[in-house]
C-alpha positions as CSV (number, residue, x, y, z in Angstrom):
1,M,-50.5,-33.6,14.0
2,K,-47.5,-31.4,13.4
3,K,-44.8,-32.9,11.2
4,G,-41.2,-32.7,12.5
5,V,-38.0,-32.2,10.6
6,T,-36.0,-35.4,10.2
7,T,-32.6,-35.0,11.9
8,L,-29.3,-37.0,11.9
9,K,-30.1,-38.1,15.5
10,M,-33.4,-39.6,14.4
11,L,-31.7,-41.5,11.6
12,A,-29.1,-42.8,14.0
13,Q,-31.7,-44.0,16.5
14,H,-33.6,-45.9,13.8
15,L,-30.5,-47.7,12.7
16,N,-28.9,-48.0,16.2
17,L,-25.8,-46.2,14.9
18,S,-23.9,-43.1,16.1
19,V,-24.7,-39.7,14.7
20,S,-21.2,-39.4,13.4
21,T,-21.4,-42.7,11.6
22,V,-24.7,-41.7,9.9
23,S,-23.2,-38.3,8.9
24,R,-20.1,-39.9,7.4
25,A,-22.3,-42.5,5.6
26,L,-24.3,-39.7,4.0
27,N,-21.1,-38.0,2.9
28,D,-19.6,-41.3,1.4
29,H,-16.7,-41.3,3.9
30,P,-14.3,-44.1,2.9
31,D,-14.2,-45.5,6.5
32,I,-17.9,-46.5,6.3
33,N,-18.7,-49.8,4.5
34,E,-21.0,-49.8,1.5
35,N,-23.7,-51.8,3.3
36,T,-24.1,-49.2,6.0
37,K,-24.0,-46.4,3.5
38,T,-26.8,-48.0,1.5
39,K,-29.0,-48.5,4.7
40,V,-28.4,-45.0,5.8
41,K,-29.2,-43.4,2.4
42,Q,-32.3,-45.5,2.0
43,L,-33.7,-44.5,5.4
44,A,-32.8,-40.9,4.8
45,K,-34.7,-40.9,1.5
46,S,-37.7,-42.6,3.0
47,M,-37.8,-40.2,5.9
48,N,-37.3,-37.1,3.6
49,Y,-34.1,-36.2,5.4
50,T,-32.6,-32.9,4.2
51,P,-29.1,-31.7,5.5
52,N,-29.1,-28.5,7.5
53,I,-26.8,-26.4,5.4
54,F,-26.5,-23.8,8.2
55,A,-25.5,-26.3,10.8
56,K,-23.1,-27.9,8.3
57,G,-21.6,-24.5,7.5
58,F,-21.2,-23.7,11.2
59,R,-19.2,-26.9,11.7
60,K,-17.0,-26.3,8.7
61,H,-16.9,-22.5,9.1
62,K,-18.0,-22.2,5.5
63,S,-21.6,-22.4,4.2
64,N,-21.0,-21.9,0.4
65,I,-23.9,-19.4,0.6
66,I,-23.7,-15.9,-0.7
67,G,-26.0,-13.1,0.4
68,V,-27.2,-10.6,-2.2
69,I,-29.0,-7.3,-1.4
70,V,-30.6,-5.2,-4.1
71,P,-32.9,-2.1,-3.9
72,N,-35.6,-3.4,-6.2
73,I,-35.5,-6.9,-7.7
74,T,-38.3,-6.2,-10.2
75,H,-36.2,-3.5,-12.0
76,Y,-35.2,-4.9,-15.4
77,F,-31.5,-4.0,-15.1
78,T,-31.3,-5.4,-11.5
79,A,-32.9,-8.6,-12.7
80,T,-30.2,-9.1,-15.4
81,I,-27.5,-8.6,-12.7
82,V,-29.1,-11.1,-10.4
83,R,-29.4,-13.6,-13.3
84,G,-25.6,-13.2,-13.9
85,I,-25.0,-13.8,-10.2
86,L,-27.1,-16.9,-10.0
87,E,-25.6,-18.4,-13.2
88,Q,-22.0,-17.9,-12.0
89,A,-22.8,-19.0,-8.4
90,S,-24.1,-22.3,-9.7
91,I,-21.0,-22.8,-11.8
92,Q,-18.8,-22.2,-8.8
93,G,-20.8,-24.3,-6.4
94,Y,-22.4,-21.6,-4.3
95,R,-26.0,-21.0,-3.2
96,V,-27.5,-17.5,-3.2
97,I,-29.9,-15.8,-0.8
98,I,-31.5,-12.7,-2.3
99,S,-33.1,-9.9,-0.3
100,E,-34.7,-6.6,-1.4
101,S,-34.2,-3.4,0.5
102,D,-36.9,-1.4,-1.2
103,N,-34.5,1.5,-1.2
104,D,-34.9,1.7,2.6
105,V,-31.6,2.3,4.5
106,I,-32.9,0.8,7.8
107,K,-34.1,-2.3,6.0
108,Q,-30.7,-2.5,4.1
109,N,-28.8,-2.4,7.4
110,E,-31.1,-5.0,8.9
111,M,-30.5,-7.3,5.9
112,L,-26.8,-6.9,6.1
113,H,-26.8,-8.2,9.7
114,T,-29.3,-10.9,9.0
115,M,-27.0,-12.2,6.2
116,I,-24.2,-12.5,8.8
117,Q,-26.6,-14.3,11.2
118,F,-27.4,-16.7,8.4
119,G,-23.7,-17.6,8.1
120,V,-23.1,-16.5,4.6
121,D,-19.6,-16.6,3.3
122,G,-19.8,-13.1,1.7
123,I,-22.2,-10.4,0.6
124,L,-22.9,-8.7,-2.7
125,A,-24.8,-5.4,-2.2
126,S,-26.3,-2.7,-4.4
127,L,-26.8,0.2,-2.0
128,T,-30.0,2.2,-1.7
129,K,-29.9,5.6,-3.3
130,M,-30.4,7.2,0.2
131,T,-27.3,5.6,1.6
132,R,-25.2,8.3,3.1
133,D,-24.3,7.1,6.6
134,I,-21.9,4.2,6.2
135,D,-21.2,3.6,9.9
136,N,-23.4,0.4,9.9
137,I,-21.6,-0.9,6.8
138,L,-17.9,-0.4,7.7
139,P,-17.8,-3.1,10.5
140,I,-19.1,-5.7,7.9
141,V,-16.0,-5.1,5.7
142,D,-13.9,-6.3,8.7
143,T,-16.3,-9.3,9.4
144,L,-16.5,-11.0,6.0
145,P,-16.0,-10.3,2.3
146,L,-18.3,-7.5,1.0
147,I,-18.4,-6.4,-2.7
148,L,-20.6,-3.5,-3.9
149,F,-22.1,-3.5,-7.4
150,D,-24.1,-1.0,-9.5
151,K,-25.1,1.4,-6.7
152,V,-21.8,1.9,-4.9
153,S,-20.0,4.2,-2.5
154,D,-16.4,5.4,-2.7
155,K,-16.5,5.8,1.1
156,I,-16.6,2.1,1.7
157,P,-13.1,0.3,1.4
158,C,-14.1,-2.8,-0.6
159,T,-14.0,-4.0,-4.2
160,Q,-16.8,-2.3,-6.3
161,I,-18.2,-3.5,-9.6
162,T,-19.8,-0.8,-11.7
163,I,-19.9,1.1,-15.0
164,N,-18.4,4.5,-15.6
165,D,-21.7,6.4,-15.3
166,E,-20.1,9.7,-16.0
167,E,-18.4,8.6,-19.2
168,A,-21.5,6.8,-20.4
169,A,-23.7,9.9,-19.9
170,F,-21.0,12.1,-21.5
171,N,-21.1,9.8,-24.6
172,A,-24.9,9.9,-24.8
173,V,-25.0,13.7,-24.6
174,E,-22.1,14.1,-27.0
175,H,-24.0,11.9,-29.5
176,L,-27.0,14.4,-29.3
177,I,-24.6,17.3,-29.9
178,N,-23.0,15.5,-32.9
179,I,-26.4,15.1,-34.6
180,G,-26.9,18.9,-34.2
181,K,-28.8,19.3,-31.0
182,K,-27.8,22.4,-29.0
183,R,-30.5,22.7,-26.3
184,I,-30.4,19.4,-24.4
185,A,-32.5,18.9,-21.3
186,I,-31.9,16.3,-18.6
187,I,-34.3,14.4,-16.3
188,K,-32.4,13.1,-13.3
189,E,-33.0,12.1,-9.7
190,R,-32.5,14.5,-6.8
191,E,-29.1,15.1,-5.4
192,F,-29.1,12.1,-3.0
193,S,-28.6,9.6,-5.8
194,Y,-24.9,8.6,-6.3
195,T,-25.6,7.2,-9.8
196,S,-27.7,10.2,-10.9
197,E,-25.0,12.6,-9.8
198,K,-22.4,10.7,-11.9
199,R,-24.6,10.8,-15.0
200,Y,-25.4,14.5,-14.4
201,A,-21.7,15.2,-14.2
202,G,-21.2,13.5,-17.6
203,Y,-24.1,15.7,-19.0
204,L,-22.5,18.9,-17.7
205,R,-19.0,17.9,-19.0
206,A,-20.4,17.2,-22.5
207,L,-22.1,20.6,-22.6
208,K,-19.0,22.5,-21.3
209,E,-16.6,20.7,-23.6
210,H,-18.7,21.7,-26.6
211,N,-19.3,25.2,-25.4
212,I,-23.1,24.8,-25.0
213,E,-24.8,27.0,-22.5
214,I,-26.1,25.3,-19.4
215,D,-29.8,26.4,-18.7
216,E,-31.2,25.5,-15.3
217,K,-34.7,25.6,-16.6
218,I,-34.2,22.4,-18.6
219,I,-32.4,20.6,-15.8
220,L,-35.2,18.7,-14.0
221,S,-34.9,16.6,-10.9
222,V,-37.5,14.1,-9.5
223,D,-37.6,11.8,-6.4
224,D,-38.8,8.8,-8.4
225,I,-37.4,8.4,-11.9
226,S,-40.4,6.6,-13.2
227,L,-42.6,6.3,-16.4
228,M,-45.1,8.7,-14.9
229,Q,-42.4,11.2,-13.9
230,G,-41.0,11.0,-17.4
231,K,-44.4,12.0,-18.8
232,R,-44.8,14.8,-16.3
233,M,-41.3,16.2,-16.9
234,A,-41.9,16.1,-20.7
235,N,-45.0,18.1,-20.2
236,I,-43.1,20.7,-18.2
237,L,-40.4,20.9,-20.9
238,L,-43.0,21.3,-23.7
239,S,-44.5,24.2,-21.7
240,I,-41.3,26.2,-21.7
241,K,-41.2,29.1,-24.2
242,K,-37.8,28.0,-25.6
243,R,-38.2,24.2,-25.8
244,P,-35.3,21.8,-25.7
245,D,-34.4,20.1,-29.0
246,A,-33.2,16.9,-27.1
247,I,-34.0,15.2,-23.8
248,F,-31.6,12.9,-21.9
249,A,-33.3,10.8,-19.2
250,I,-31.0,8.9,-16.8
251,T,-33.3,5.8,-17.1
252,D,-35.1,4.1,-20.0
253,T,-38.3,4.1,-18.0
254,A,-38.4,7.9,-17.8
255,A,-37.2,8.3,-21.4
256,I,-40.1,6.0,-22.6
257,G,-42.5,8.3,-20.6
258,V,-41.0,11.2,-22.5
259,I,-41.5,9.5,-25.9
260,Q,-45.1,8.7,-25.0
261,T,-45.8,12.4,-24.2
262,L,-44.1,13.6,-27.4
263,N,-46.1,11.2,-29.4
264,K,-49.3,12.3,-27.8
265,F,-48.6,15.9,-28.9
266,N,-47.4,14.8,-32.4
267,I,-43.9,16.1,-31.8
268,E,-41.6,14.7,-34.4
269,I,-38.8,12.5,-32.9
270,P,-35.9,13.1,-33.5
271,E,-36.3,16.0,-35.8
272,E,-38.0,18.3,-33.3
273,I,-36.9,16.6,-30.1
274,A,-34.5,13.7,-29.8
275,V,-34.6,11.4,-26.8
276,V,-31.9,9.3,-25.2
277,G,-32.3,6.9,-22.2
278,F,-30.0,4.7,-20.1
279,S,-29.9,0.9,-19.5
280,N,-31.1,-0.7,-22.7
281,S,-34.2,-2.3,-21.1
282,K,-36.4,-4.7,-23.1
283,H,-39.0,-1.9,-23.5
284,S,-36.5,0.3,-25.3
285,T,-37.2,-1.6,-28.6
286,I,-41.0,-1.8,-28.1
287,I,-41.7,1.9,-27.9
288,E,-41.9,3.8,-31.2
289,P,-39.6,5.3,-32.2
290,K,-37.2,2.8,-30.7
291,L,-35.1,4.4,-28.0
292,T,-31.4,5.3,-28.3
293,T,-29.9,4.2,-24.9
294,V,-26.8,3.3,-23.0
295,N,-26.4,-0.5,-22.8
296,Q,-25.6,-1.6,-19.3
297,P,-24.3,-5.2,-19.4
298,G,-26.1,-6.4,-16.2
299,N,-25.3,-10.1,-16.7
300,A,-21.6,-9.3,-17.0
301,I,-21.8,-7.1,-13.9
302,G,-23.4,-9.9,-11.9
303,K,-20.9,-12.5,-13.1
304,T,-17.9,-10.3,-12.4
305,A,-19.1,-9.3,-9.0
306,I,-19.6,-12.9,-7.8
307,K,-16.3,-14.0,-9.3
308,Y,-14.4,-11.3,-7.3
309,L,-16.4,-12.2,-4.2
310,I,-15.7,-15.9,-4.4
311,N,-12.0,-15.1,-5.0
312,E,-12.0,-13.1,-1.7
313,I,-13.8,-15.9,0.1
314,E,-11.5,-18.6,-1.0
315,N,-8.3,-16.6,-0.5
316,D,-9.3,-15.6,3.0
317,N,-5.9,-16.2,4.4
318,E,-4.5,-13.7,1.9
319,A,-7.3,-11.1,2.6
320,D,-4.8,-8.5,3.6
321,L,-2.9,-8.9,0.3
322,I,-6.0,-8.6,-1.9
323,M,-6.1,-5.1,-3.4
324,K,-9.5,-3.5,-3.1
325,K,-10.4,-2.1,-6.4
326,T,-13.1,-0.5,-8.6
327,V,-13.8,-2.7,-11.6
328,E,-15.5,-0.9,-14.5
329,I,-17.6,-2.9,-16.9
330,K,-17.7,-1.3,-20.4
331,T,-20.9,0.3,-21.7
332,E,-22.1,1.0,-25.2
333,L,-24.4,3.6,-26.7
334,I,-27.1,1.8,-28.8
335,V,-28.2,4.3,-31.5
336,R,-31.8,3.9,-32.6
337,A,-34.6,5.9,-34.2
338,S,-35.2,8.3,-31.3
339,T,-32.0,10.2,-32.2
340,F,-31.3,9.0,-35.8
341,K,-33.5,8.7,-38.8
342,A,-32.2,6.3,-41.5
343,S,-32.2,8.0,-44.9
């Protein structure tokens, strides 16, 4: 026999009370006497009654639920952002629904509309790297509060929480220059990635400001910036007649792949080739030598994003007065043995 969900109507029928009386008793309304409240709560417990938060939200025009969309929840950096979102949401009395777009634009658009159908109060989204057409996103900005984080777009008029990817990459490459490296390779994503292009711009600016020649042969682009691609790109760089003396990978994952390949061929790190990554993942301290990397404070990004979103949700009447802004969370270059040998 199929079990049904216990409703307010069922509780009311059992006690011969009105649905509104049962509802108010469950919510400790002062108009309901204590005896009735006790009877209603005891029955609700015995029948495993659970309030329908979506129906409740519909009646109140507020669900206290926030939708979160990310490209890949298993990515370490994304996971730290989500942890910050969940921690801050709990503190401020909000529930969170998390969805994964798998870096698929169509799936991302479907999720955005599903979140609206669920009756969320607002949405936090990290865009897919393939997001170019924003026509499906713009109407959402007029429908409910939307804040972008990490993977953002300056074409969408909403508050955006991010790091200064260009500046962070500039600092990483300048560090390599300061330790005497003059032929610095980069492993990045192809031109459709907003974040990659920002980091590439920082790489180019550092070389130009220090009058270092830009060599297209050591600028490598891949579709998937993974461990395997890091290994493959390192092999390509080692096969070049004039090898680089440093490699900047725009993710730790690729940088670790580079280090593994250099170790395989007994290349001395950092004396022969120094390596820098990006994100300060947990694996950056497990690999030998330990990886110099840009620390992205994911937890702080998540907490900041949800604070701004809840502010927009709870100041809905003043929505037109809220200035849409880009909020940059500070990064830090963590220098380790892959670029600096202690004397």
